[in-house]
N, C-alpha and C positions, 0 to 999 in steps of 0.2 A: 386532427387533434383539437379538442375544444377545452379551453380553460374555464372551469366552472367554479372558480374560487370565490367569486363575489358573494354568492348566496351562502356559501359555507362560512365565510368570515363573519357574516351578520349574525350567525347563530352562536358564536363563541364570545364569551365575555372575558376579554383579556385586559383586565384593569391595569396590569403592570405595563403593557405596551403603550397605553395612552393614559398614563396616570395624571390626573389633574394636579395642579400645583398645591391645592389645599391638602391633598392626601399625602404630600411629601413631608409635611410638618407633623410632628407627633403631638399628642395631647399631653398636658402635664399629668404626672402620676399623683395619686392621693395618698400613697403609702410612703413609708420612710425610705430614704435612699436618694441617690443622685437622679437628677432629671435627665431623661434621654432627649437628645436633640433631633434625632432622625426617626421617622416612622418605619415600620416594617416594609411598607410599600417603597419607600425611598431606597432602602438597602437592597431590596429585591430588584428594583429598577437598575441600580448600578451594577449588580452582579449579572443581570441579564445582558446588559450592554457589554460586559466583560467577556462573556462566554464565546461568542462567535469570532472575536478578534484575538482570543487566547492571550489576554493582557495580564500583566502582573497588577497587584493592587495599587502600586504607585502610578502606573500608566492609566489604570481605571479612574483614579482620582483626577488626573489631568484631563481625561476624556470628558468626564462629567462636568468639570469646570468649564471646558471649552463649549460644551453644549449649552450650559447656563448662559454664557456670554452671547452665543448666537441667538438664543431664544429671548434674550433680554429679561431674564428672570432673576430677581434678587432673592435667591435661596442659598442657604449654606450647603457646602459640598462635603460629604463624608470623607475624612482622610483615610489613608490606606490601612492604618491600624484599626480604625473603627470598622471598616469593611471586613477585615480578617476576623475580628472578634465577633461581630454580629452574625457573620455567616455560620458560626458554629451553633447558634441558638435560634436561627430563623425557622419559624414554623410554617412550612409550605407543603402543599400536596399536589400531585399531578392534576393538571387541568387538560381535559381532552373533550372533543366532540364525540360522544358515544350515543348510539341508538340501540336499545335492546330489542330482542334478545341478541346477545353479543357473541360473535365468533372470536374467542380469545386465543391468540397465538402466543405461545410462550417459548422462550429460548434464552440463552445466556452467552456471554462473551467475556474476554479478559481485558482488563485495563491496567496500565502501568502506573505506579505511583510516582510522584515527583521526587526529584533528588539530583545528585551530581551526574553529569554526563559521562559517557563511556570513556572519554579521554582522561577526565579527572580520576575516575576509578582505576584506570589502568596505570596511571602515573603515580598516584598517591595512595591507592587502595581505598577500600570502603570500610568505615567503622562499624557498620551494621548491615545485615542482609535485608535487602528490600524484596518483599514478596508482592506479586501482582494480585489484584483484586478481581473478583468475579461480579459481573454486572448482569442481573436477571431482569428480563424485560417481558412485559405483557402488552401485546398490541391488538388493535381492532382491525380485523380483516376487511371490514367494509370501508372505513374512513382512512385507514393507514395511520391512525393516531396511536401514540404511546399512552396507555391507560394505567400502567402499574410498573413500578421499578423497585428493585432491591439490590443492595450491595453486600457481599459477604466475602469471607476469606476463600482462597482457592480450594480448600479441602472440603467445602460444603457442597453436597450433591444438589443437582437441579431440582429433583422431585421434592425435596424438603421445603422448598420455597414457594410451592404452589399455594399453600394456605396464606402466606403473607401477601402474595400477589392478588389473590381473590378478595382479601379484606379491603383492598384499595379500589375495587370495582364497585360502582354504585348502581349498576343496571343489571338485570337478569342475564345470566350466561347460558347460551344454548349449547355451545360446543367448545371446550378447551382442546386445543390442538397442539401437540408437541412431538418431538422426536422420540427415539427409543429410550432415552434417559428418563422419560416420564412414565414408562410402563412399569408402574409400581402400585402395589395394593393400597398404600397410603394415599396416593393421588386419587384413586377412584373413591376412597372413603371420604376424603376432604371435599371433593366436588359434590358427592351425593349429600353430604351434610349441609352444604350451603346452597346448592342448586340441584334439587332432587330430579328435575326433568332434564338436566344436562347430560349429554353423551360425550364421554371422553374419547378422543381420537389420538391414539399413540400406537405405533407398530409394535406388536409383541416380539420378544426376543426369539431367536431361532430355536432355542431349547425350551420355549414356553410349553407348559403342560395344561391341558384342559382340566377344569374343575370336575368334581365328582357328579355335579348336577348339570353337566354340559348338554346332555341329551334331553332332559326334562325341563330344566329352568336355567338356560345358559346366561352367564353374566355378560357384561359388555365386552370384557376381554375375551371370553369364549367366542362371542360372535365375530370379533375381529380375527381371531385365530382360524375359525372355520371358514370365513369368507376368503382369507388369504390362501388357505389350502384348496379351496374350490375354484377360485377364479385367478389366483396369482397375485403377487404383491402390486404390480403396476395397475391392474384393474381396481384393486382395493383402494389404492391411493386416489384414483379418480372418483370413485363412487362415494368414499367416505369423506372427501373434502380435505384429505391430508396434504394435497398439493398447495393449498392456500397457506401453508406454513412458510412458504417463501416470502410472504409479506413481512414477517417479523425479522427475517434476515435482511431484507431491504431497509427496514427501520434502523437496525443496528449499523448497517453500512452508511446510512445517512448521518448517523450520530458520529461515527468515526471520521467521516469526511468533513463535516461542518464543525463539530466541536473538537475532535481529535480523540486519540486513543490513550491519553494520559490524564491522570488525576492531578491537578495542580495544588489542591489543598493538602495540608500536612496533618490535619486531624481527621478522625473518623466522622465526627459531626459535620465538619466542613466539607468532606467528600460527599456525604449524603446530600447536603444542600446543593452542592455542585451538580450532582446527577439529576436531581429534581428540576433544577433550573434549566439544565440542558434539554431534558425531555419536554418541558413546557415551551421552550423556545422553538424546538423542532416542530411541535404541534402547531404553534402559531404560524411558523413559516409555511408548513404544509397545508394549513387551513386557508391561507390567503389565496393560493392558486394551486390547483391540482389538475394535471392533464387527464383527459378522458380519451381512451383509445377505442376505436371501433374497427373491427375486423372487416376488411373489404374484399378478401379473396380466400 
């Protein structure tokens, strides 16, 4: 096993991970209103340090203050209320090492919102019903990076979020790969509109019917259905590249192990920021060192 993370880390610009001290100070505003004390980089840096340790905002304030003392930096430390408020309006996007054309792996999982524990609910009851949230992920099969993220309510189907995930991808997409939930006409239409040369890989349902032009001008879905009928589903999975979808499941597992399966923010905007920061943090960690396996037998 060889760790090849050094050259990968050089290609990624993680300004938050090594933010210079001058970037932590905000510039005075020229419009009317109060003057902000902390830049967006300072808030994102604090929230990034908060994610892997699963800290509350008060604990994050103490951690950043201790780091400032250790680094001997005379910089103001955002208090816990500032971190909570600024997290709701922080404008950040996924940062990942992507090389086109991209093999985009899509999947989703469930996340639990923050709230009282099971003992408190059982003893005192719950004043409102807490519903879990759905986390939609788009990953790069080559680098293992998370390139797109979306958060929705549990009643939203996976296929409807393909357009939102594709909007976050900045490189050409060669093949979007997903499970049977993405075998929808709208998915093929959205991919064709944004990436005409892309080939959607999603297993057709068992009751899938061929189109009227399957014999003369078969669609992508027709070709999948015909290949499965001719060679079987296992052979189709190997030849079409569907087996690579396991990469996005591994990315979701890393997120749940490192960051956790619970959303700690109480507002929708704060939860969105929390997810983006978690994805960028995992990309940073995975970009520093990634094992390379070589089959020897």
